[in-house]
C-alpha positions as CSV (number, residue, x, y, z in Angstrom):
1,X,-2.6,54.2,49.5
2,X,0.0,52.1,47.8
3,X,2.8,53.6,45.6
4,X,3.8,52.0,42.3
5,X,7.5,51.2,42.4
6,X,9.8,50.5,39.5
7,X,11.5,47.1,39.8
8,X,15.3,47.6,39.4
9,X,16.4,44.0,39.9
10,X,17.3,42.2,43.1
11,X,18.4,44.5,45.8
12,X,18.9,43.0,49.3
13,X,19.2,46.4,50.9
14,X,15.7,47.6,49.7
15,X,13.4,47.7,52.8
16,X,10.3,47.8,50.6
17,X,10.7,44.4,49.0
18,X,8.3,41.7,50.1
19,X,9.1,38.1,50.6
20,X,6.9,37.2,47.6
21,X,8.9,39.4,45.3
22,X,8.0,42.4,43.2
23,X,4.7,42.5,41.2
24,X,5.4,42.6,37.5
25,X,2.7,44.3,35.4
26,X,2.8,42.9,31.8
27,X,2.2,45.4,29.0
28,X,0.4,43.3,26.4
29,X,-2.2,43.9,23.8
30,X,-1.7,46.8,21.6
31,X,1.8,47.5,23.0
32,X,3.2,44.3,21.8
33,X,5.6,44.3,18.8
34,X,3.6,43.3,15.8
35,X,4.7,40.5,13.5
36,X,7.1,41.8,10.8
37,X,7.6,45.2,12.3
38,X,11.2,45.7,13.4
39,X,11.8,49.3,14.5
40,X,15.6,49.0,14.0
41,X,15.2,47.7,10.5
42,X,12.6,50.4,9.7
43,X,14.9,53.2,11.0
44,X,17.8,51.7,9.0
45,X,15.7,51.7,5.8
46,X,14.6,55.3,6.4
47,X,18.2,56.4,7.0
48,X,19.6,54.6,4.0
49,X,16.9,56.0,1.7
50,X,16.9,59.6,2.9
51,X,18.3,60.9,-0.5
52,X,16.9,60.1,-3.9
53,X,19.3,57.7,-5.8
54,X,18.7,59.5,-9.1
55,X,18.7,63.3,-8.3
56,X,20.0,63.2,-4.7
57,X,17.1,65.4,-3.6
58,X,16.9,65.5,0.2
59,X,13.1,65.3,0.5
60,X,12.0,61.7,0.3
61,X,8.7,60.4,1.6
62,X,8.2,56.8,2.8
63,X,5.3,54.9,1.1
64,X,3.3,52.8,3.6
65,X,0.3,50.5,3.4
66,X,-2.9,51.2,5.3
67,X,-2.3,48.4,7.7
68,X,-0.9,50.5,10.6
69,X,-2.2,50.6,14.2
70,X,-5.1,52.9,15.0
71,X,-5.2,55.1,18.0
72,X,-8.2,55.4,20.4
73,X,-9.7,58.2,18.3
74,X,-9.4,56.0,15.2
75,X,-6.5,58.0,13.7
76,X,-3.5,56.1,12.2
77,X,-0.4,55.9,14.4
78,X,2.6,57.3,12.4
79,X,5.3,54.8,11.6
80,X,3.3,51.6,12.2
81,X,2.3,50.9,8.6
82,X,4.2,48.4,6.4
83,X,7.0,50.3,4.6
84,X,6.8,49.4,0.9
85,X,8.9,52.1,-0.8
86,X,9.9,55.7,-1.2
87,X,8.9,58.7,-3.3
88,X,11.2,61.6,-4.2
89,X,9.6,65.0,-4.1
90,X,12.2,66.4,-6.5
91,X,12.0,64.1,-9.6
92,X,8.9,62.0,-8.6
93,X,10.8,58.8,-8.8
94,X,9.6,55.9,-6.7
95,X,11.6,52.8,-5.6
96,X,10.9,49.8,-3.4
97,X,12.0,49.5,0.2
């Protein structure tokens, strides 16, 4: 039985490396970053809008479109929808992202 090894780069002292080199398994398909979805930008937007600009209430909900990824059991994956704005639970104000 073969063991799956993690490739750490070139290591001449590794006795398990073959002459052909390591086998790289590409993770494509649903694991690829979608067009327009930048996780760093999304996290920065969520952090910058964590308080309501009007009443400074700390409970703010992100407003997303229904274009997110679906899991195998046809449930939406949280955080994959397009972020369009925010809604304050204190004063019911909404503002764009």
